[in-house]
C-alpha positions in Angstrom: 0.0 0.0 0.0 1.3 3.4 -1.0 2.1 5.9 1.8 0.1 9.1 1.8 2.1 12.3 1.0 2.4 15.2 3.5 0.6 18.0 1.6 -1.4 21.1 2.5 -5.1 21.6 2.4 -4.9 23.8 -0.8 -3.0 21.0 -2.6 -5.8 18.5 -1.5 -8.5 20.8 -2.9 -6.6 21.2 -6.2 -6.4 17.4 -6.6 -10.0 16.9 -5.6 -11.1 19.5 -8.2 -9.3 17.4 -10.9 -11.5 14.5 -9.7 -14.7 16.6 -10.2 -15.3 18.0 -6.8 -16.2 21.7 -6.4 -16.1 24.0 -3.3 -19.8 24.2 -2.3 -19.2 26.6 0.6 -16.6 28.0 3.0 -17.1 28.5 6.7 -14.0 29.9 8.4 -11.1 27.7 7.4 -13.2 24.8 6.4 -14.0 24.2 2.7 -16.9 22.0 2.0 -16.5 20.1 -1.3 -19.2 18.3 -3.3 -19.2 16.1 -6.3 -22.1 15.9 -8.8 -22.9 12.3 -7.7 -23.4 13.4 -4.0 -20.1 12.6 -2.5 -18.7 15.3 -0.2 -16.1 16.1 2.3 -14.6 18.9 4.4 -11.0 20.1 4.0 -9.5 22.5 6.6 -7.1 25.1 5.2 -4.6 26.3 7.7 -1.7 28.4 6.3 1.6 26.6 6.2 0.4 23.4 7.9 0.5 20.0 6.3 -2.4 17.6 6.7 -1.9 14.7 9.0 -2.1 11.2 7.5 -5.2 10.2 9.5 -7.2 13.2 8.4 -6.1 12.8 4.8 -7.2 9.1 4.9 -10.6 10.2 6.3 -11.0 12.8 3.4 -10.2 10.1 0.9 -12.7 7.7 2.5 -15.4 10.4 2.3 -14.6 11.0 -1.4 -14.4 7.2 -2.1 -11.0 7.6 -3.7 -8.2 5.1 -3.4 -4.7 6.3 -2.3 -3.2 5.6 -5.7 -6.0 7.4 -7.5 -5.4 10.4 -5.3 -1.7 10.4 -5.8 -2.2 10.3 -9.6 -4.3 13.5 -9.3 -1.5 15.4 -7.5 
């Protein structure tokens, strides 16, 4: 199994946009993303901080993306 990279929230949003997700709304530092088929997730954007592996895994689980699929979108 491929290890998840240490990336920022903005990089995650960029990759998810390539997968068809759009920012539905923003509340504070939390960006709510939705896909046309109903999948959705929340990505926190904190300047200069990388996302922890547990939170990134939860985001991928919400989006129903495999690790390798996500890494290919980066």
